[in-house]
C-alpha positions as CSV (number, residue, x, y, z in Angstrom):
1,M,133.0,-85.9,63.8
2,K,130.0,-84.0,64.2
3,T,131.5,-82.7,67.9
4,L,134.7,-82.9,66.4
5,L,133.3,-80.4,64.3
6,T,131.2,-78.5,67.3
7,L,134.0,-77.5,69.1
8,A,136.1,-76.8,66.5
9,A,133.3,-73.8,65.0
10,A,132.9,-72.7,69.0
11,L,136.7,-72.0,69.1
12,T,136.6,-70.9,65.7
13,L,133.8,-68.4,67.6
14,S,135.5,-67.3,70.1
15,A,138.6,-66.7,68.0
16,G,136.7,-64.4,66.3
17,M,135.3,-62.8,69.2
18,S,137.9,-62.4,71.1
19,L,139.7,-60.0,67.6
20,A,137.3,-58.4,67.6
21,Q,137.5,-57.1,71.2
22,S,140.6,-56.4,71.0
23,G,140.3,-54.3,66.6
24,M,137.5,-52.4,69.3
25,P,139.0,-48.8,68.4
26,M,141.7,-46.8,71.3
27,T,140.1,-43.8,72.9
28,T,143.4,-41.2,73.8
29,G,142.5,-39.1,76.5
30,T,144.5,-37.3,79.8
31,V,144.9,-38.6,83.7
32,T,143.0,-36.4,85.2
33,K,142.8,-38.5,89.3
34,I,144.9,-42.1,90.7
35,D,142.8,-43.1,93.2
36,T,145.2,-46.7,94.5
37,K,143.4,-48.1,97.2
38,W,139.7,-48.2,95.4
39,N,141.3,-49.4,91.7
40,K,139.9,-45.8,90.1
41,V,141.6,-43.8,87.6
42,T,140.2,-40.7,86.4
43,I,140.1,-40.0,82.5
44,D,139.0,-36.4,80.4
45,H,138.2,-38.9,77.3
46,G,137.8,-38.5,74.0
47,P,133.9,-39.8,72.8
48,L,134.1,-43.6,73.6
49,E,132.1,-44.7,70.6
50,N,131.4,-48.4,72.1
51,L,129.4,-46.5,75.0
52,D,128.2,-44.4,73.4
53,M,129.4,-41.7,75.0
54,P,130.7,-38.0,74.4
55,A,134.2,-36.4,75.4
56,M,134.2,-36.2,79.4
57,K,136.0,-36.5,81.6
58,M,134.5,-39.2,84.2
59,V,135.7,-42.9,86.8
60,F,136.5,-45.5,85.8
61,N,137.7,-48.9,88.2
62,V,140.2,-50.7,85.7
63,A,139.8,-54.4,85.2
64,D,143.5,-55.3,86.7
65,P,145.2,-52.9,89.3
66,A,148.4,-53.3,87.6
67,M,147.5,-50.7,84.9
68,L,147.7,-48.4,87.9
69,E,151.6,-49.1,88.8
70,G,153.7,-46.5,87.2
71,L,150.3,-43.8,85.9
72,S,150.9,-40.3,87.4
73,E,148.4,-37.5,87.1
74,G,148.6,-35.2,83.6
75,A,149.5,-38.5,81.9
76,E,148.8,-39.2,78.2
77,V,146.8,-42.0,77.7
78,E,145.3,-44.7,75.0
79,F,142.8,-47.6,77.1
80,H,139.2,-48.7,76.2
81,A,136.7,-49.2,78.3
82,E,134.0,-51.3,78.2
83,R,130.8,-52.4,80.9
84,M,131.3,-55.5,83.5
85,N,129.4,-55.5,85.8
86,G,127.4,-52.7,85.7
87,K,130.7,-50.9,85.9
88,L,132.3,-48.4,83.2
89,T,136.1,-50.9,83.8
90,V,139.7,-50.2,82.1
91,T,140.0,-52.9,80.3
92,E,143.3,-52.5,78.5
93,L,146.0,-49.2,78.5
94,K,148.7,-47.8,77.2
95,R,151.0,-45.0,78.0
């Protein structure tokens, strides 16, 4: 019974963490460059609250190269970025 309760608590915590991550505010920006060879995108964006960064233009890795498919320079996007393995990475992107 104790093992079952521990497992249930772990699953609840995991689900809560997923909700917290997906509930992060999205940042708006304009795509200024796309580098499909290195899976990077340059975005002129507003403040990144979760990373405590002001508005600026910067290069990001993308978590999934498929995010770059159909994306074009000048596109207005909403995105979420995180620090992954020491690199700023777009983890969610909406056109």
